C-alpha positions as CSV (number, residue, x, y, z in Angstrom):
1,M,141.2,285.5,22.8
2,S,140.3,288.4,25.0
3,R,141.0,292.0,24.8
4,A,139.4,295.1,26.5
5,D,136.3,296.7,27.6
6,A,135.0,300.2,26.4
7,S,137.1,303.6,27.6
8,P,135.5,306.8,27.1
9,T,138.5,308.0,25.3
10,L,138.8,304.9,22.7
11,T,135.9,303.2,20.3
12,P,135.1,300.6,22.0
13,A,137.0,297.2,21.8
14,P,134.6,294.3,20.4
15,H,135.5,292.2,23.7
16,V,136.6,292.2,27.1
17,S,139.8,291.2,28.6
18,V,140.1,288.0,30.3
19,M,141.4,287.6,33.5
20,A,142.7,291.5,33.8
21,A,143.6,291.6,37.6
22,E,145.1,288.3,37.7
23,T,147.1,289.3,34.6
24,L,148.3,292.3,35.8
25,E,149.1,291.1,39.4
26,A,151.5,288.4,37.8
27,L,153.4,290.6,35.7
28,A,153.9,293.1,38.9
29,V,153.7,295.8,36.1
30,R,156.5,298.7,37.1
31,Q,155.7,302.6,35.7
32,G,157.9,303.3,33.4
33,A,159.4,299.5,32.7
34,W,159.1,298.0,29.2
35,Y,156.0,294.9,28.6
36,V,155.3,293.1,25.4
37,D,152.2,292.2,24.9
38,G,152.8,289.7,22.3
39,T,148.8,289.1,21.1
40,F,147.6,292.9,20.9
41,G,144.1,292.2,19.4
42,A,142.1,295.0,19.9
43,G,144.5,296.5,22.7
44,G,142.8,295.2,26.0
45,H,145.8,294.0,28.3
46,T,147.6,297.0,26.5
47,R,145.6,299.6,27.3
48,L,145.9,298.1,31.0
49,L,149.3,298.2,30.9
50,L,149.7,302.0,29.6
51,E,147.0,303.2,32.1
52,R,149.9,301.9,35.1
53,G,152.2,304.1,33.0
54,A,154.2,301.2,32.1
55,N,155.7,301.1,28.3
56,V,154.1,298.4,26.0
57,L,155.7,296.7,22.6
58,A,152.2,295.7,21.5
59,I,152.8,292.7,18.6
60,D,150.2,291.2,16.5
61,Q,149.9,289.4,13.0
62,D,146.7,290.5,12.3
63,P,147.6,293.9,9.9
64,A,143.8,295.0,10.8
65,A,145.1,295.1,14.6
66,A,147.3,298.8,13.5
67,S,143.8,300.7,13.8
68,Y,143.5,299.7,17.7
69,A,147.0,300.7,18.0
70,A,146.7,304.1,16.6
71,A,143.4,304.6,19.0
72,L,145.5,303.6,21.6
73,R,147.9,306.1,20.9
74,R,145.6,308.9,20.3
75,A,144.3,308.4,24.1
76,G,146.9,310.6,25.9
77,L,147.6,307.6,28.2
78,P,150.5,307.8,30.6
79,G,153.3,304.8,28.8
80,Q,154.8,305.1,25.8
81,L,153.4,302.8,22.8
82,R,155.1,301.2,19.9
83,F,153.1,298.6,17.7
84,A,155.1,295.9,15.1
85,V,152.9,293.2,12.9
86,G,154.6,289.9,13.5
87,N,154.4,286.9,14.8
88,F,155.1,286.5,18.5
89,R,157.9,283.9,17.9
90,D,159.8,286.7,16.5
91,V,159.6,288.8,19.7
92,E,163.6,289.0,20.0
93,S,163.8,290.6,16.9
94,L,160.6,292.7,16.7
95,T,162.1,294.2,20.0
96,A,165.7,294.7,19.0
97,V,163.8,296.8,16.1
98,E,161.0,299.1,18.4
99,V,162.7,298.9,21.6
100,G,166.4,298.6,21.3
101,S,168.4,298.8,24.3
102,A,165.7,300.6,26.8
103,G,166.4,299.2,29.9
104,G,165.2,295.6,29.0
105,I,162.1,293.8,29.0
106,A,160.2,293.3,32.7
107,G,157.2,291.3,31.3
108,V,156.1,289.5,28.4
109,L,152.0,288.4,28.1
110,F,150.8,286.1,25.2
111,D,147.3,285.8,25.4
112,L,146.9,282.7,22.8
113,G,143.9,281.5,20.8
114,V,141.9,283.7,18.3
115,S,140.4,286.7,18.8
116,S,136.9,287.9,19.8
117,M,137.2,290.4,17.3
118,Q,138.3,287.7,14.5
119,L,135.6,285.1,16.0
120,D,132.9,287.8,15.6
121,E,133.7,288.9,11.4
122,G,132.5,286.0,9.6
123,E,134.3,287.3,6.4
124,R,137.8,286.6,8.7
125,G,137.0,282.5,8.5
126,F,137.7,281.5,11.9
127,A,134.0,281.0,12.9
128,F,131.7,277.9,12.5
129,R,128.5,279.8,13.8
130,H,129.1,283.0,10.9
131,D,129.2,281.9,7.5
132,G,132.0,283.7,5.7
133,P,135.1,282.3,3.2
134,L,137.2,279.2,4.8
135,D,140.3,281.2,5.8
136,M,141.2,281.4,8.7
137,R,144.7,282.8,8.2
138,M,145.6,285.8,11.2
139,S,148.1,287.6,8.8
140,A,146.2,286.6,6.0
141,T,149.1,285.3,4.1
142,G,150.2,281.6,3.1
143,E,148.1,278.5,3.1
144,S,144.4,278.9,4.1
145,A,142.2,276.5,5.7
146,E,140.2,276.0,2.2
147,D,143.7,274.9,0.7
148,V,143.9,272.3,3.9
149,V,140.4,270.9,3.3
150,N,140.2,270.5,-0.6
151,D,144.2,269.1,-1.2
152,Y,145.2,267.2,1.8
153,S,144.4,263.6,1.7
154,L,142.0,261.6,4.2
155,E,145.3,260.5,6.1
156,D,146.7,263.7,6.8
157,L,143.5,265.4,7.3
158,A,142.3,262.5,10.0
159,A,145.6,263.3,11.6
160,I,145.6,267.4,11.7
161,I,141.8,266.8,13.2
162,F,142.5,264.4,15.9
163,R,146.1,266.0,17.0
164,F,145.2,269.4,16.8
165,G,141.1,269.3,17.8
166,E,141.2,266.4,19.6
167,E,138.4,264.7,18.6
168,R,137.2,261.5,18.7
169,H,135.9,261.0,15.5
170,S,138.9,262.5,13.3
171,R,138.7,260.1,11.0
172,R,134.6,260.5,10.1
173,V,135.3,263.5,9.7
174,A,137.5,263.6,7.1
175,R,136.3,261.0,5.1
176,R,132.8,263.2,5.2
177,I,134.8,266.2,3.9
178,V,136.8,264.0,1.1
179,E,133.2,262.6,0.3
180,A,131.8,266.0,0.2
181,R,134.5,268.3,-1.9
182,A,133.6,265.6,-4.4
183,G,131.2,267.0,-5.5
184,G,132.8,270.8,-5.2
185,R,135.0,272.7,-3.7
186,I,134.7,273.5,0.0
187,Q,135.1,277.4,0.0
188,T,133.1,278.7,2.7
189,T,133.0,277.9,6.7
190,G,128.7,277.5,6.8
191,R,129.7,274.4,4.0
192,L,132.5,272.9,6.4
193,A,130.3,273.4,9.5
194,E,127.8,272.0,7.5
195,V,129.8,268.7,6.1
196,V,131.5,268.4,9.8
197,S,128.0,268.3,11.7
198,S,126.6,265.5,8.9
199,A,129.3,263.1,10.1
200,Y,128.9,263.0,13.6
201,P,126.7,260.2,14.7
202,P,123.1,261.4,16.1
203,G,122.1,262.1,19.7
204,P,122.8,265.2,22.4
205,R,126.0,267.1,22.2
206,R,127.4,269.5,24.7
207,E,129.0,271.3,22.0
208,H,128.7,272.3,18.2
209,P,130.3,269.4,16.6
210,A,132.6,271.7,13.4
211,R,134.1,273.2,17.1
212,R,137.2,270.7,17.1
213,T,137.7,270.6,13.2
214,F,137.6,274.2,13.4
215,Q,140.1,274.8,16.0
216,A,142.3,271.7,14.4
217,L,142.4,273.8,11.0
218,R,143.4,277.1,12.8
219,I,145.8,275.4,14.7
220,H,147.4,274.3,12.0
221,V,147.5,276.9,9.4
222,N,148.8,279.1,11.6
223,D,151.4,277.0,12.9
224,E,150.3,278.0,16.4
225,L,151.5,275.4,18.5
226,G,155.1,275.8,17.3
227,A,155.0,279.6,17.2
228,L,154.1,279.2,21.1
229,Q,157.1,276.9,21.9
230,E,159.4,279.4,20.0
231,G,157.9,282.5,21.6
232,L,158.0,281.1,25.0
233,E,162.1,280.5,24.8
234,A,162.5,283.7,23.4
235,A,160.2,285.7,26.2
236,A,162.6,283.7,28.3
237,R,165.8,285.2,26.9
238,L,164.5,288.7,26.6
239,L,163.0,289.2,29.9
240,V,165.4,290.9,32.8
241,P,166.0,288.5,36.3
242,G,162.7,288.8,38.1
243,G,160.9,289.8,34.9
244,R,157.6,288.2,34.2
245,L,156.1,285.7,31.9
246,V,152.5,285.1,31.6
247,V,150.2,283.2,29.3
248,L,146.6,282.7,29.3
249,A,146.0,279.4,27.2
250,Y,142.6,278.4,26.1
251,H,142.9,274.3,25.4
252,S,144.6,272.1,27.1
253,L,147.5,271.9,23.8
254,E,148.7,275.2,24.9
255,D,148.4,274.6,28.6
256,R,150.3,271.5,28.3
257,I,153.6,273.2,26.6
258,V,153.3,276.2,28.7
259,K,153.3,274.0,31.4
260,Q,156.3,271.9,30.7
261,F,157.9,274.9,29.5
262,L,157.8,276.4,33.2
263,K,159.0,273.7,34.5
264,D,162.1,272.5,32.2
265,S,163.3,275.9,31.5
266,P,166.6,276.6,33.1
267,R,165.7,280.7,32.6
268,M,162.6,280.5,34.0
269,S,160.6,279.7,38.0
270,A,156.8,279.5,37.7
271,L,155.0,280.9,39.9
272,T,152.3,279.2,39.7
273,K,152.1,275.3,40.6
274,R,148.5,275.1,39.4
275,P,146.8,277.5,36.5
276,L,144.6,279.9,37.5
277,E,140.6,280.4,36.3
278,A,138.4,283.1,35.5
279,T,136.4,283.5,38.5
280,P,132.4,282.5,38.3
281,E,131.5,286.0,37.9
282,E,133.8,286.9,35.4
283,I,132.4,284.0,33.1
284,E,129.3,285.2,34.0
285,V,129.8,288.7,32.1
286,N,132.4,287.3,29.3
287,P,131.7,283.3,28.7
288,R,134.7,283.4,26.4
289,A,137.0,283.5,29.7
290,R,135.3,280.1,30.6
291,S,138.3,278.0,29.1
292,A,141.0,280.3,30.0
293,K,144.3,278.9,31.9
294,L,146.6,281.6,33.3
295,R,150.3,280.7,34.2
296,A,153.5,282.5,35.1
297,G,156.8,282.3,35.4
298,E,159.6,284.9,36.6
299,R,163.5,285.6,34.8
300,V,166.1,283.4,37.4
301,N,169.5,285.2,37.5
302,Q,170.7,282.3,35.0
């Protein structure tokens, strides 16, 4: 997902924060208040909060993100920064350890999906356009995409690809994967992308044929939708009355969960009737903002 542009006092981050101005406005940033960035990545949104004098607990399940947090601490920005390795589904326990009762949490930000730095590093195994080990684990622990692709049944593979990738050729793709792995274990992203592409019918395509399958595997391996539901509920409990929850989603599965949560939660009042989207000008500069949808809610006195 989406992080910061370069600062003269920092090592340049490898991507640009999506909808930065809209995010800050929705969070209603207050100097000295505590905010949680549950998807820290390279620290773009966190840096913007710190520059405005806010204090931030930054969370990321990728241990590699710690180096960006260290760079931010050295930058001498006005706000305090604390960093924790973990999944944002555990935001309550992480906040209790790192922040304690320091006045409550005024805002929580979830910038969902895989970060640009992970997509751009072939060795992380997220990208169908960069060859590397077939991994896709954000935390580098547990079951990998290679395990799923090579060990799951045709039926289970097809179900994952259909549910999480919304791929209409899911069974055809799953069958081709099973056929291909019979000749040797599928171990790289390049090989999987090749196999998936060969399953597609001929004709013009608006997107790479492997995109939806890779999305599905990543979501499954990291239990992203389960983590999102738990993280939203935990964030609502953490926020002080009037505190803001802001979520940037990048595909319809995520956005539907956020929309339904803000509609149903007794603790939250939706601030966005319809999701905000990036401007054409931003999309021209940062094409990864094209699919972003921002929703925001406010903690009510419950």
